[in-house]
N, C-alpha and C positions, 0 to 999 in steps of 0.2 A: 251800493252793491260791492260785494267783495270779489275781486277777480281771482279765479281759481287757475293756476297754471296747470296745463296738461303734463301728465307724468312724462311723456316722451315728446318733447318739443323738437321740431325739425331745425330750429336755430340753436346751436351750441355756443356757449361762451368759451373763451380761452381756457378757463378753468376746467370746464366739463369736458373739453377735448383732451386735455392733458390726463384727467382722470380716466377717460375711456381708453387712452393709449396705455396707461399704466395697468388697467384691468386686463387689456389684451396681452401684455407681456406677461402678467401674473398667470393668466390661463394657459398661454403657451408653455410657460416653464412647468406648470403642473402636469401637463399632458405630454411633454417632450420624452420623459423616460418611458412612459407607457407606450407612446407611438414607436419608439425605437424597438420595443419588445414585441409589438403586435405582429401576428402572423408566425412567429418562431414557436418551435415545438419544445416542449419539455418531455423527455421519455422517462417513464418510471419502470424500472425492472420488476416484472411480476412473473419471472420465469425461473426463479431460483428458490423454490419452497418458501415463498413469502406468506403462505397460508398454513404451513405446517403447524401442528400442535394447536396451541390456543392463539397463534397470531392470525391477523388478517391485514397485512400491510399493503393494501391495494387502494387504487384511486376510487373503488366503490365500497371499500370497507373502512378499515380503521384510519386510512390516510386520505379519506375523502375531502375533509375540511383543508388538510395540507394542500391538496391538489387544487382546491378552489382558490387559495392564495395565489397560486401561479396564474390561474384563469383571470383573476381580478387584476393582475399585472399585465394582462395581454398576451399571455402564452396559450398555445393549443396543447392541451394535455394528451399524451399518447401513452398507452400501455404496452409494453413488450411482453407478449405472452409465451413466445416459443424460445427465442434466443436473441442476444445483443449482436446485431450485425451493422455493418457499415451503411447498408441501405436504410436501416432503421434510424440511424443517427445523422443522415445526410441534410436534413432540414432542422436539426436540433440545436438549441443553444446550451442546454443543460440536460445531463442524464442523472437520475436519482437512483442509487443503489441502496435499497431500503431493506437493512437487515437480511442479506441473502444468507440462506442456510445450506445451499449446495455450491460447489466450487464452480467457478467459470472455466470454460474450455480455453484452450491456448488461443484459439481464434478470437473468442470474446475478449480476452485479456488484451490481445493485440489491438483489437477494434477500439476498445475503451482508451487504451494508451495513446493511439494515434489521434483519437478524437480531442483529448486533452491537449496534446502537443500542438494541434492545429487550430486551438482557440476555444475549445468547448469547456463548459463548467461541470465539475463533478461534485455532486452532493452525496457524501457517504455517511450512512446511519448504521451504527452497530448496536451491540446490547452487551449484557454482563457475560463474563466468562462462563463457559458450560451450557449456554443457552442453545443447545444442539436439539432443536425441535423435531428434526426428522431422524435423529439417532444414526446419522451416517458418519460420525466420527469427527466432525468438524463444526464449530459455531461460526457466527458471523465475524468474530474478531479474526479468526484464522483464514476465513475466506476473504475478507476485505484487505488483510495484510499481505495477500498476493498481489495486490493491485495498487493501493495508495502510497506505499513507501517509496515508489519511484518518483512521486511528487511532493515529498518532503514531510509527510505526516504518517503516523502509525497509531494503531489502537493498542493500548496496553492490555495485557491479560489481567483483568481486574473485575471487581464487583463492588458497587458503591450505591448506597441509598442516602440521599440528602436533600432536605427541604426545610425551610427556604434557604436558598443560596443568594445572598445580596450581590448585585452587579453594580459596579462603579462605571457608569456609562461614558465617563471622560477617559477611561483607560484606552479606548480604541473606537475608531468609527463603526466597526462591526457591531459595537454595543450600544449605538446611538439610541436614545429613547428606552433602553431596557432597564429594568429595576430589579427584578428577581427571576430566578429559574429553579427548577427541581430535577432531580434524578432519582428514579425508582428501579433499582437493580439495573444499572448501566455500567459502562466502563469509562476509562479515562482516555486522553489523547496526548500524544507526545510529539514534539518537533524533532525531525531528523535533518534539517537543513537550516542555513542562516536566514533563508527567506521565509520559513514557515514560523508562525506565531501561534501559542496556545492561550485561551482565555478562560476566564471564570474559574479561579482557584477553588478547590475543595477546602472547606474548613475542617473537615474530619480527617482528611488524608493530605498531609503537608506535601507540596511539590506535585500535586496531581491536578489536572485540568480537564474540564468537562467538554470543551470544544476547541476547534483550532482551524486555522485556514492558511493557505499558501498561494502565491503567485510564483511558481518556480522558474528558475532561469532556463530549464531544459524544455519549457513548454510555453506556447502562447495563452493557453487556458489557465484556469484557476481551480482550486479545490477547497471545499469546506467539509469538515468531518464533526459529526456529534456522536457521542458515546452511548446515547440511549434512545431507543425507538419509542419509549413512553412520552417523550416530549412531543411528538407529532401525532400521537394516537387520540382520536377524537371519540373513542368508545363505540364506534359503529363495528359490527362483526357478525359472524354466522351465529344462528341460535344456539344457545348453550355455551358459547365462549364468554368467559368473564373478562370483559375488558373495562377500562376506565378512560375518562375524558381528561387528558393531561394537556391537550393542545389549546383548549379554549378557557382554561382556568383564569379567573379574574385576578388571582393572587400571583400569577406568573406572567412574564413577558415573552412567552414562547412565539407568539404570532409576530411580534416585533423583531425578534431575532431571526425568524424565518425570512421576513421581508428583506432585512439587511443582508442576509446571506445570498438570497436570490439576486439582489442589485449587484453584489460583489462578484458573483459568478458570471453574470450576463454581461459584464463591462466590456470583456474582450471578444465577445460572440461576433464572428464575422462569417456568415452563411455561406456567401458566394466564394470566398477564398477557402474556407474550411472544407467544404464539399469536394473541391478540387484536391486539396491537400491530402485528405484522407484516402481518396482514391489512388493517388500518386504514392503516398507513404506505404499503402498496404502491399505494393509490389515490391517486397523485400527481397525477392529471388532474382534481382536483376544481374547485371554484369558484375563479376568479382573484379576488385581492383587489379589492373595490370601491373601496378608498381608495388605490390606487397612482397616483402622479402622476409620469409620466416627466419633467416639466418641472423637478422638484427633483433637483438632483445628489445622487448617493448614494442615491437612491430612498426617499422619504419615504412614510410611511402615516399617514393621518389617521383617528383612530377617530371614531365617531359623536358622541362628547362634545366633539369638536374638538382632542383631544391629538395631537400630532405624534409619530410614532416614526420615528427616523432609522436606516436600516440601511446601515452603512458596507461598502463593498468589493463585489466581484462574484465572490466565491469560493464554491466548494462548501462548505455548512455543515459545519464541523469539519475541513476539509482543513488540511494544513500551512500553506497560504498563509492562511488565515483567522486561525489561531494565537490565537484567542479575543481578537481586537481587537488583537493586537500588530502592528507594522509589519513588513512583509515586507522582507528584505533586498534590496538592489538587485541585487547579482550572484548569479546562481544557483550552487548548490554541490550536490555529491552528497548532503550531509547535510541539505539543505533545499530540496526540489523547488521550482522557481520557477514559480508559477502567474501569469497575467496580472495585472499590478497594477490595471488598469482598462481599460474599453473604450477603443478608439482615438478620436482626435479626430474621425473620420469615420465615421458621425456620432454624436455624444455622446448624441443621443436621436433618436427617429423623427422623420423630416422630414416635418411634417404640411402638407398643401397648404393655400393660404390659403383655399380654399373647400372644403367637405365634398366628398369623393368617395369612392366605394364600390367601387373596384376591388379585385379579389381579391388582387392582389399587395401593395397597401398594407395590406390587412386582415391578411394572413398576416405582413407585416413588423411591424405594430403588435402583433399577438398574440404573436409570437416575442419581440419586445423586452420585452413584459410579463412573460412567463414567465422571461426572462433576468434581469430586475431582481428577481425574487422567488426566484432560485436554483433555479427548477424547470427544470433544464437538459434533462432528457429530453422534456418537452413543448416546450421551445423548439427543441430539435433537429427535432422533427416539423414545426413550422411553418416553420422556415428551409429544411429539406429540400424541403418543398412548394413553397415560393417559388423556390428556385434551380433546381429541377428543371423547373418548368412556365413560369417567367417569366424566361428568360435575357436579354431585351432591357429588362427593367424597370430604372428608375433605382435601385431597392432591391436589385438583384441583387448588387452588390459588397458592400454592407453585410451583406446576408443571409449571403453567404459567409463573410465574416470573423467574424461572430458564430457561425456554424455551427462554425468551427474552435475558437473560444473555448469553446463548450459541449463539444466533444469533449475539449479539453484539461481542462476542469473535472470531467469524469466520468472522467478518466484513460484515455481512449481515444486515446492519442497517435498511433497509426498513422493513424487516420481524420483526425485534426487535420492531421497533416502532408501527408496526400493531398490535403485540401481546400485547403491554402495552396499546395501544388505546381501544383494546377489553376489557382488564382488567378494565380500568377506566370506560367504558360504562356500563359494565355487573356486576361488583362488586362495586356498589355504597355504600353499607353498610359496607365494610371492613374498619377497622381502619388504615389499611396501605395504603389506597387510595391516600392520599396527596403526599407521597414519590414517587408515580409512575409518577406524572407530572415531577418531577425533573429527574427522571431516564430517562423519554422520552427526555427531553431537553438535558441531557448529550450524549444520544445515537446519537441524531442529530448533536451535536457539534463533536463527534468523526468521523461522517461521513462528516464533513464540510458543513453541511446544517444549516448555523447560523441563518438564518431567521426563519426557522422552529423551531429551539431551542428556540429562543426568544419567539415564539408564545406559546410554551408549558410553559415556566415560567410564562408569563402573563396570560395563562388559569388558572394556579394554583391560581393566585392572584385573578382573577374573582370569583372563587368559595370559596376561603379561605382567604379573605381581613383580617380577624382578627387573622389568624394564626400566630404563633410566627416566622414562617419562611417566612412570606410575604415579609419583606423588603429584604431578601436574594434573593428571587425569582425575585423581581424587578431589583435588582443589577445584577443578572446573565443574565437577559434579556438585560440590557444595554451593559454588556460585549459581549454578543453574537451578538448584532447589530454592535458593533465596529469591531468585527472580520469579520463580513460580509461586512464591509465599508459602512453601512447604518448609518451614523453618526447623521442624523436628528432624527431617531427613537431612537438611543442611548440617545441623549440629552433629548428626550421626556421622556424616562424611568427614567433617572436620576432625572429629575425636579419632576416627579410624586412621586418618592421615598422621596425626601427631604421635599415635601410639606405634604405627607401623614404620613410619619414616621420620623419626625425631630429629635427624640432622639435615633434613632437606630444607632449602630456603623456603619452601611452600609450608612447612610446619610453622615457622614463625608468623606467616600470614594467616595460617588457620587459627593460631592462638588468638589473634587479634580479632577475628570474626567471631570466635567462640565468646570472647569478652563482651563484644558488642551485643551478641545474641542473648547472653545472660541478663542484660539489663531488661529485656522483655520477657524473661522467664523461661527461656529455651536453653 
């Protein structure tokens, strides 16, 4: 008789015990990451025109399979239907901003910023330039570029179709296991800080990348950016909408890239500490530093023990312009949004009367300038708005308006910044500072990647101040802005006008060089 051993014997050999131990270790490793994520929320933004036009970027529509990946990794999937609030993100590890087609309010921008700073992950998805599905004047590129540049990445004003795009998975851990991807009318991503990295280079457009990520120094959290919503579209949508499944394609590694991105974003998620930090950080209207001295350029702070602390620059903390103490390039570029290098010479500090005065206008101006010096731009906006709204004949009105525009720019509210500058240009026609406002408006538009509008502001300066010493520079900056927006014919026109009208200007030689480069491409 052959003795048959029972499959599960109660007596285990030393080898079988070791095998069992190894199996338990393997199983624990397999489930450890999932257990760490279990019970945490991922919040999908569905309150910024995600269903406008032909889109259906929702967890029950075109992004349903995308949302299922989060569920499979242990997340609770939540859809924000009304607005992004601190309460909505209090239990979240990741927030997904999926091709928003309407702008975020200032409070929403602040909530998202504080969320990332406190350890949350930001998953940003854009689309090609001009994809303004609800016709409100701004596309997802413009909307997201009011938020993500603070954390080291930006979306370029671009449109690209390319498939297949081979991936070298050894280039970066983010690409582990990925082989190919595609983009069907998407945009590209650029890095604005040393911590940021762009991945998957285009073969059609040299120097352009389809995705990027960053673990910024100014935040505990992380960010991932993809330039195309088609990558995550599973083809589900409202009846009549023509959608395609780009997410589940067998010839693409989109699901693998998604899982890698989620793992990267969730790494620093600490819900207990973050929920407390968000509530604490949201209270930006606290006590103003008692040691702030506006008489010291650069804004100095003196501690009670007499130690002086010097705060350089007037930039939003952690913004591309601050660059952790690095010098901001003089010329704006689409890869490095140009934030105001410093307050203007008028006034470099509050104009204090020779004798103490207690007028409400000067009080508001001094208060706003104090907040501005401490980078507390939202509180500064409140002070300057009250000043400019209620005291239009005040000697502080012009300075208040200019600082209000700077505050809007430093909080990435480029539309309000330009609107404020336009009001100044139209209403304060006799101010000696008026010519510089055209340049500022152009730089604001460039920071918001609205290059055609930037060029128009520079040319508007020329139309009113053709004999001004800065007229050649205005034309050159117009040409540069047109190039950044890929309107090369207009750039050529601007450079030719400069060389014809101002042949002895240093900018004329620079224009000849650009014309020579553009002629190679037939412009």
